[in-house]
DRENDO-1510 file (C-alpha; in Angstrom, 1 decimal, always signed):
<recs>
REC; n; res; u; v; w
REC; 1; MET; +58.7; -30.7; +106.4 .
REC; 2; SER; +56.3; -31.9; +109.2 .
REC; 3; GLY; +59.3; -33.6; +110.8 .
REC; 4; PHE; +61.3; -30.4; +110.8 .
REC; 5; LEU; +58.3; -28.4; +112.3 .
REC; 6; SER; +57.9; -31.0; +115.1 .
REC; 7; SER; +60.8; -29.3; +116.9 .
REC; 8; SER; +59.7; -26.3; +119.0 .
REC; 9; ILE; +62.9; -24.4; +118.0 .
REC; 10; ALA; +62.2; -25.1; +114.3 .
REC; 11; ARG; +58.5; -23.9; +114.7 .
REC; 12; LYS; +59.8; -20.6; +116.2 .
REC; 13; VAL; +62.3; -20.1; +113.5 .
REC; 14; ALA; +59.6; -20.8; +110.8 .
REC; 15; MET; +57.3; -18.4; +112.6 .
REC; 16; ALA; +60.0; -15.7; +112.7 .
REC; 17; LEU; +60.9; -16.1; +109.0 .
REC; 18; SER; +57.3; -15.9; +107.9 .
REC; 19; ALA; +56.9; -12.7; +110.2 .
REC; 20; LEU; +59.9; -11.1; +108.7 .
REC; 21; PHE; +58.6; -11.9; +105.2 .
REC; 22; LEU; +55.3; -10.2; +106.0 .
REC; 23; ILE; +57.2; -7.2; +107.6 .
REC; 24; PHE; +58.9; -6.7; +104.4 .
REC; 25; PHE; +55.7; -7.0; +102.5 .
REC; 26; LEU; +54.0; -4.4; +104.5 .
REC; 27; ILE; +56.7; -1.9; +103.6 .
REC; 28; ILE; +56.2; -2.5; +99.9 .
REC; 29; HIS; +52.4; -2.4; +100.3 .
REC; 30; LEU; +52.5; +1.0; +102.1 .
REC; 31; ALA; +55.0; +2.4; +99.6 .
REC; 32; VAL; +52.6; +1.7; +96.8 .
REC; 33; ASN; +49.5; +2.9; +98.6 .
REC; 34; ILE; +51.1; +6.0; +100.0 .
REC; 35; THR; +51.5; +7.4; +96.5 .
REC; 36; SER; +47.7; +7.8; +96.3 .
REC; 37; LEU; +48.1; +10.7; +98.8 .
REC; 38; PHE; +50.0; +12.9; +96.4 .
REC; 39; SER; +49.7; +11.4; +92.8 .
REC; 40; GLU; +46.7; +9.8; +91.2 .
REC; 41; ASP; +48.6; +8.9; +88.1 .
REC; 42; LEU; +51.6; +7.3; +89.9 .
REC; 43; PHE; +49.3; +5.3; +92.1 .
REC; 44; ASN; +47.4; +4.0; +89.1 .
REC; 45; GLU; +50.7; +3.3; +87.3 .
REC; 46; LEU; +52.1; +1.2; +90.2 .
REC; 47; SER; +48.8; -0.5; +90.9 .
REC; 48; HIS; +48.4; -1.5; +87.2 .
REC; 49; PHE; +51.9; -2.9; +87.2 .
REC; 50; MET; +51.3; -4.9; +90.3 .
REC; 51; GLY; +48.0; -6.1; +89.0 .
REC; 52; THR; +49.1; -7.2; +85.6 .
REC; 53; ASN; +52.8; -8.3; +86.0 .
REC; 54; SER; +53.0; -12.0; +85.6 .
REC; 55; LEU; +55.7; -12.5; +88.1 .
REC; 56; VAL; +53.7; -10.6; +90.8 .
REC; 57; GLN; +50.4; -12.3; +90.0 .
REC; 58; PHE; +51.5; -15.9; +89.5 .
REC; 59; ALA; +54.6; -16.2; +91.6 .
REC; 60; LEU; +54.8; -13.6; +94.4 .
REC; 61; GLN; +51.0; -13.4; +95.1 .
REC; 62; PRO; +50.7; -17.1; +95.8 .
REC; 63; VAL; +53.8; -16.9; +98.0 .
REC; 64; LEU; +52.3; -14.0; +99.9 .
REC; 65; ILE; +49.0; -15.9; +100.5 .
REC; 66; PHE; +50.8; -18.9; +101.7 .
REC; 67; GLY; +53.0; -16.7; +104.0 .
REC; 68; VAL; +49.9; -15.1; +105.6 .
REC; 69; VAL; +48.2; -18.4; +106.2 .
REC; 70; PHE; +51.4; -20.2; +107.4 .
REC; 71; HIS; +52.2; -17.3; +109.8 .
REC; 72; PHE; +48.8; -17.3; +111.5 .
REC; 73; VAL; +48.5; -21.1; +111.6 .
REC; 74; MET; +51.9; -21.5; +113.1 .
REC; 75; GLY; +51.1; -18.6; +115.5 .
REC; 76; PHE; +48.1; -20.4; +116.9 .
REC; 77; VAL; +49.9; -23.7; +117.0 .
REC; 78; LEU; +52.7; -22.1; +119.1 .
REC; 79; GLU; +50.2; -20.4; +121.4 .
REC; 80; LEU; +48.4; -23.6; +122.0 .
REC; 81; LYS; +51.6; -25.5; +122.8 .
REC; 82; ASN; +52.8; -22.6; +125.1 .
REC; 83; ARG; +49.6; -22.6; +127.1 .
REC; 84; LYS; +49.7; -26.3; +127.5 .
REC; 85; ALA; +53.2; -26.2; +128.6 .
REC; 86; ARG; +52.5; -23.4; +131.1 .
REC; 87; ASN; +49.5; -25.3; +132.5 .
REC; 88; ILE; +51.7; -28.3; +133.2 .
REC; 89; LYS; +54.9; -26.7; +134.4 .
REC; 90; TYR; +54.0; -23.3; +135.9 .
REC; 91; THR; +50.5; -23.7; +137.5 .
REC; 92; LYS; +51.7; -21.5; +140.4 .
REC; 93; PHE; +53.7; -19.0; +138.3 .
REC; 94; ASN; +52.1; -15.7; +137.5 .
REC; 95; GLY; +53.6; -15.1; +134.0 .
REC; 96; ALA; +51.5; -11.9; +133.6 .
REC; 97; ALA; +53.6; -10.2; +136.3 .
REC; 98; SER; +56.7; -9.8; +134.1 .
REC; 99; ALA; +55.2; -10.2; +130.5 .
REC; 100; SER; +53.9; -7.2; +128.6 .
REC; 101; TRP; +50.3; -7.0; +127.5 .
REC; 102; MET; +51.4; -7.4; +123.8 .
REC; 103; SER; +53.3; -10.6; +124.4 .
REC; 104; ARG; +50.5; -12.1; +126.6 .
REC; 105; ASN; +47.8; -11.3; +123.9 .
REC; 106; MET; +49.5; -12.0; +120.6 .
REC; 107; ALA; +46.9; -14.6; +119.8 .
REC; 108; ILE; +44.2; -12.2; +120.4 .
REC; 109; SER; +45.6; -9.3; +118.3 .
REC; 110; GLY; +46.7; -11.9; +115.7 .
REC; 111; GLY; +43.2; -13.3; +115.5 .
REC; 112; VAL; +41.6; -9.8; +115.0 .
REC; 113; ILE; +44.2; -9.0; +112.4 .
REC; 114; LEU; +43.5; -12.3; +110.6 .
REC; 115; ILE; +39.7; -11.4; +110.5 .
REC; 116; PHE; +40.7; -8.0; +109.0 .
REC; 117; ILE; +42.9; -9.6; +106.4 .
REC; 118; VAL; +40.0; -11.8; +105.4 .
REC; 119; ILE; +37.7; -8.6; +105.1 .
REC; 120; HIS; +40.5; -6.9; +103.2 .
REC; 121; PHE; +40.8; -9.8; +100.8 .
REC; 122; ILE; +37.0; -9.8; +100.3 .
REC; 123; ASP; +37.0; -6.0; +99.8 .
REC; 124; PHE; +40.0; -5.7; +97.3 .
REC; 125; TRP; +41.5; -9.0; +96.1 .
REC; 126; ILE; +38.3; -11.0; +95.3 .
REC; 127; PRO; +36.8; -8.1; +93.2 .
REC; 128; GLU; +40.1; -7.8; +91.4 .
REC; 129; ILE; +40.1; -11.5; +90.6 .
REC; 130; ASN; +36.5; -11.2; +89.5 .
REC; 131; HIS; +37.3; -8.3; +87.3 .
REC; 132; LYS; +40.3; -10.0; +85.5 .
REC; 133; TYR; +39.5; -13.8; +85.6 .
REC; 134; VAL; +35.8; -14.2; +85.9 .
REC; 135; GLU; +34.1; -11.4; +84.1 .
REC; 136; PHE; +37.1; -10.8; +81.8 .
REC; 137; LEU; +36.5; -7.0; +81.9 .
REC; 138; PRO; +38.7; -4.8; +79.8 .
REC; 139; GLU; +41.7; -3.5; +81.7 .
REC; 140; ASP; +41.7; +0.2; +82.6 .
REC; 141; PRO; +45.0; +1.4; +83.9 .
REC; 142; THR; +43.2; +4.5; +85.5 .
REC; 143; ARG; +40.6; +2.6; +87.5 .
REC; 144; TYR; +42.6; +1.9; +90.6 .
REC; 145; PHE; +42.5; +5.3; +92.3 .
REC; 146; GLY; +38.8; +5.6; +92.0 .
REC; 147; GLU; +38.2; +2.1; +93.3 .
REC; 148; LEU; +40.4; +2.9; +96.3 .
REC; 149; GLN; +38.5; +6.0; +97.2 .
REC; 150; HIS; +35.2; +4.1; +96.8 .
REC; 151; LYS; +36.3; +1.5; +99.3 .
REC; 152; PHE; +36.9; +4.2; +102.0 .
REC; 153; MET; +33.6; +6.0; +101.6 .
REC; 154; SER; +32.0; +4.0; +104.5 .
REC; 155; PRO; +32.8; +5.4; +108.0 .
REC; 156; VAL; +32.2; +1.9; +109.4 .
REC; 157; LYS; +34.8; +0.3; +107.1 .
REC; 158; VAL; +37.3; +3.2; +107.9 .
REC; 159; GLY; +36.7; +2.6; +111.6 .
REC; 160; ILE; +37.4; -1.2; +111.2 .
REC; 161; TYR; +40.6; -0.3; +109.3 .
REC; 162; VAL; +41.8; +2.1; +112.1 .
REC; 163; VAL; +41.1; -0.5; +114.8 .
REC; 164; ALA; +42.8; -3.2; +112.9 .
REC; 165; PHE; +45.9; -1.2; +112.2 .
REC; 166; VAL; +46.1; -0.1; +115.9 .
REC; 167; LEU; +46.1; -3.7; +116.9 .
REC; 168; LEU; +48.7; -4.5; +114.2 .
REC; 169; ALA; +50.9; -1.9; +115.8 .
REC; 170; LEU; +50.5; -3.6; +119.2 .
REC; 171; HIS; +51.1; -6.9; +117.6 .
REC; 172; LEU; +54.3; -5.6; +116.0 .
REC; 173; LEU; +55.6; -4.0; +119.1 .
REC; 174; HIS; +56.3; -7.5; +120.5 .
REC; 175; GLY; +56.5; -9.4; +117.2 .
REC; 176; PHE; +59.1; -7.5; +115.5 .
REC; 177; GLN; +61.9; -8.0; +118.1 .
REC; 178; SER; +60.7; -11.5; +118.8 .
REC; 179; ALA; +61.1; -12.4; +115.2 .
REC; 180; PHE; +64.9; -11.3; +115.2 .
REC; 181; GLN; +65.5; -13.0; +118.5 .
REC; 182; SER; +64.1; -16.3; +117.2 .
REC; 183; ILE; +66.4; -16.4; +114.3 .
REC; 184; GLY; +69.4; -16.0; +116.6 .
REC; 185; PHE; +70.1; -12.3; +116.1 .
REC; 186; ASN; +73.1; -11.2; +118.0 .
REC; 187; ASN; +72.3; -9.9; +121.5 .
REC; 188; LYS; +74.6; -6.8; +121.2 .
REC; 189; TYR; +72.0; -5.5; +118.5 .
REC; 190; THR; +69.0; -6.0; +120.8 .
REC; 191; LYS; +68.5; -2.3; +121.6 .
REC; 192; CYS; +68.9; -1.3; +118.0 .
REC; 193; VAL; +66.4; -3.9; +116.9 .
REC; 194; LYS; +64.0; -2.9; +119.7 .
REC; 195; ASN; +64.2; +0.8; +118.7 .
REC; 196; LEU; +63.8; -0.1; +115.0 .
REC; 197; GLY; +60.8; -2.3; +115.9 .
REC; 198; VAL; +59.1; +0.6; +117.8 .
REC; 199; ILE; +59.6; +2.9; +114.8 .
REC; 200; TYR; +58.3; +0.4; +112.4 .
REC; 201; SER; +55.3; -0.6; +114.6 .
REC; 202; ILE; +54.3; +3.0; +114.7 .
REC; 203; VAL; +55.1; +4.4; +111.2 .
REC; 204; ILE; +53.7; +1.5; +109.1 .
REC; 205; PRO; +50.2; +1.1; +110.7 .
REC; 206; LEU; +50.0; +4.9; +111.0 .
REC; 207; GLY; +50.7; +5.2; +107.3 .
REC; 208; PHE; +47.7; +2.9; +106.5 .
REC; 209; ILE; +45.5; +4.8; +108.9 .
REC; 210; ILE; +46.4; +8.0; +107.3 .
REC; 211; ILE; +45.6; +6.6; +103.8 .
REC; 212; ALA; +42.2; +5.4; +104.9 .
REC; 213; LEU; +41.3; +8.6; +106.7 .
REC; 214; TYR; +42.5; +10.8; +103.8 .
REC; 215; HIS; +40.4; +9.0; +101.2 .
REC; 216; HIS; +37.4; +9.0; +103.4 .
REC; 217; PHE; +37.4; +12.7; +103.9 .
REC; 218; ASN; +38.6; +13.6; +100.4 .
REC; 219; HIS; +36.5; +11.4; +98.0 .
</recs>
């Protein structure tokens, strides 16, 4: 595995595949959480299933955690190698002249998003693990909606969520198309992928922002 990832092309492909995996996960995550806007019962039902299903808990969840860690570690590795290469080969070349802000600052936006993910895990995942596997509290299929609303009572926390998802949108505006290009997606579909990426990069983060704001003002 380490030998495979020693190739720059292989690292970019691995990075792209992990990005596509996380892009798909965000769709599922939003689909579940968006139900909290119009149906408390449906949200509780879906959350209870996700929180108690053995396949989700013991197979998909570890894969997700690995995917998140791998994506960000690989991203920072690629960024360091790219900067080193630029310093050696292009000391007189102003790369910022033709590169977008998003592409030049993927490491910064990615770092902030990583910090947010850690906060998100502390806020939701760790209490859930504590509830089920540490304190062994009785399972209540109706508890999820109330817990979600409680998490968004703080205006500071909601503000952090909004900023994080704005940065996620900027990160995705470059990362979405880049991921498809890295896996060799046919150039004739570049415009379609770019347009789809713009839609995805706006709709998905906006959906999460709306959820946070809705529960903050309606708890």
